[in-house]
Rosetta silent file (secondary structure, phi, psi, omega in degrees, C-alpha in Angstrom):
SEQUENCE: MACAFAPPVESQLDVQLLDPISEGQRRTRLKDVVVLCANCHRLAHSVEPLLGVEGLRRVVQAED
SCORE:     score description
SCORE:     0.000 S_00000001
   1 L     0.000   -6.091  178.534    3.762   -3.889   -9.436 S_00000001
   2 L  -115.956  -21.447 -171.520    5.006   -0.400   -8.354 S_00000001
   3 L  -134.528  175.276 -179.682    8.437   -0.248   -9.731 S_00000001
   4 L   -95.929   10.245  178.164   10.443   -1.654  -12.719 S_00000001
   5 L   -54.753  130.931  178.368   12.648   -3.820  -10.572 S_00000001
   6 L  -123.300   93.609 -176.608   12.970   -7.318  -12.150 S_00000001
   7 L   -69.717  149.216 -173.827   14.496   -9.653   -9.610 S_00000001
   8 L   -72.356  -31.755 -177.303   16.896  -12.462  -10.573 S_00000001
   9 L  -134.203  148.080 -177.134   15.128  -14.796   -8.065 S_00000001
  10 H   -65.271  -23.770 -178.365   11.450  -14.743   -6.871 S_00000001
  11 H   -59.243  -18.098  179.391   12.466  -14.742   -3.169 S_00000001
  12 H   -80.831    5.423 -177.723   13.207  -10.970   -3.655 S_00000001
  13 E  -112.188  144.862 -179.929    9.418  -10.303   -4.081 S_00000001
  14 E  -120.814  152.562  174.549    6.939   -9.647   -1.194 S_00000001
  15 E  -104.432  130.336 -177.944    3.081   -9.911   -1.179 S_00000001
  16 E  -115.734  117.045  168.408    1.395   -6.786    0.306 S_00000001
  17 E   -64.492  138.131 -178.217   -2.240   -7.015    1.495 S_00000001
  18 L   -78.328  -26.918  172.370   -4.211   -4.024    0.199 S_00000001
  19 L  -118.268  121.787 -176.304   -6.262   -4.033    3.465 S_00000001
  20 L   -70.602  140.413  179.657   -4.148   -4.802    6.471 S_00000001
  21 H   -52.916  -28.679  176.356   -5.135   -7.791    8.491 S_00000001
  22 H   -49.817  -25.203 -177.539   -5.198   -5.497   11.485 S_00000001
  23 H   -81.219    1.960 -177.493   -8.456   -4.173   10.104 S_00000001
  24 L   131.855  155.639  176.316  -10.315   -7.447   10.744 S_00000001
  25 L   -72.518  145.770  173.515  -10.460  -11.146    9.875 S_00000001
  26 L  -164.917  175.114  174.074  -11.492  -11.939    6.461 S_00000001
  27 L   -92.175  128.620  174.312  -10.884  -14.329    3.513 S_00000001
  28 L   -88.587  125.061  174.892   -8.063  -13.029    1.300 S_00000001
  29 L  -109.546  168.978 -177.978   -8.414  -13.318   -2.419 S_00000001
  30 H   -52.079  -41.904 -177.517   -5.968  -12.603   -5.224 S_00000001
  31 H   -64.615  -12.570 -178.429   -7.520   -9.239   -5.936 S_00000001
  32 H   -94.843    3.040 -177.981   -6.700   -8.261   -2.360 S_00000001
  33 E  -130.739  158.432  173.465   -2.941   -8.436   -2.691 S_00000001
  34 E  -128.975  155.333 -178.927   -0.156   -6.874   -4.798 S_00000001
  35 E  -106.148  126.374 -173.831    3.307   -8.145   -5.493 S_00000001
  36 E  -131.178  156.052  169.643    6.123   -5.656   -4.531 S_00000001
  37 E   -75.698  161.066 -172.296    9.940   -5.727   -4.460 S_00000001
  38 H   -57.805  -36.377 -177.403   11.338   -5.657   -0.818 S_00000001
  39 H   -65.208  -44.824  177.423   12.181   -1.943   -1.144 S_00000001
  40 H   -66.364  -36.745  173.024    8.765   -0.902   -2.277 S_00000001
  41 H   -55.149  -48.411  175.843    7.308   -3.107    0.510 S_00000001
  42 H   -63.817  -43.490  179.236    9.181   -1.379    3.082 S_00000001
  43 H   -57.674  -42.972 -175.656    8.441    2.043    1.655 S_00000001
  44 H   -60.581  -33.237 -177.248    4.659    1.158    1.678 S_00000001
  45 H   -88.603  -10.510 -177.150    4.963    0.518    5.492 S_00000001
  46 L   -68.304  -13.109 -178.297    6.994    3.659    6.140 S_00000001
  47 L  -133.452  159.330  176.004    3.975    5.923    6.477 S_00000001
  48 L  -116.811  123.129   -4.832    0.475    5.736    8.011 S_00000001
  49 L   -65.874  165.433  174.336   -1.778    4.940    6.232 S_00000001
  50 L   -51.903  135.960  170.859    0.107    2.437    4.051 S_00000001
  51 L   -72.224  132.453  176.840    1.086    3.715    0.680 S_00000001
  52 L   -83.759 -179.549 -178.631   -0.872    1.903   -2.102 S_00000001
  53 H   -60.197  -46.941 -179.714    0.571    0.934   -5.498 S_00000001
  54 H   -58.332  -45.167  176.198   -0.321    4.316   -7.035 S_00000001
  55 H   -57.740  -48.525 -179.528    1.363    6.158   -4.143 S_00000001
  56 H   -67.964  -33.599  175.142    4.431    4.061   -4.482 S_00000001
  57 H   -67.587  -37.775  175.593    4.591    4.609   -8.222 S_00000001
  58 H   -62.398  -46.779  178.569    4.527    8.458   -7.630 S_00000001
  59 H   -60.845  -40.613 -173.590    7.435    8.156   -5.109 S_00000001
  60 H   -70.639  -41.105  176.674    9.490    5.893   -7.378 S_00000001
  61 H   -65.742  -27.751  172.543    8.933    8.186  -10.422 S_00000001
  62 H   -68.308  -27.745 -179.712    9.911   11.193   -8.364 S_00000001
  63 H   -84.207  -12.355 -176.806   13.223    9.593   -7.553 S_00000001
  64 L   -80.249    0.000    0.000   14.031    8.911  -11.208 S_00000001
């Protein structure tokens, strides 16, 4: 959802919670998650606070 990577197998995709679990217990709904490639998922966690999808898109576009 943040880059154009199209994995050959679904196991190369990760699910990222938009609000980290560490912020409290709650019921997670589909609108609370995004699907990212493994690289974008790691990049999202490389800074504090976590990069959201829009932030990741800006970083990915800047690298092109």
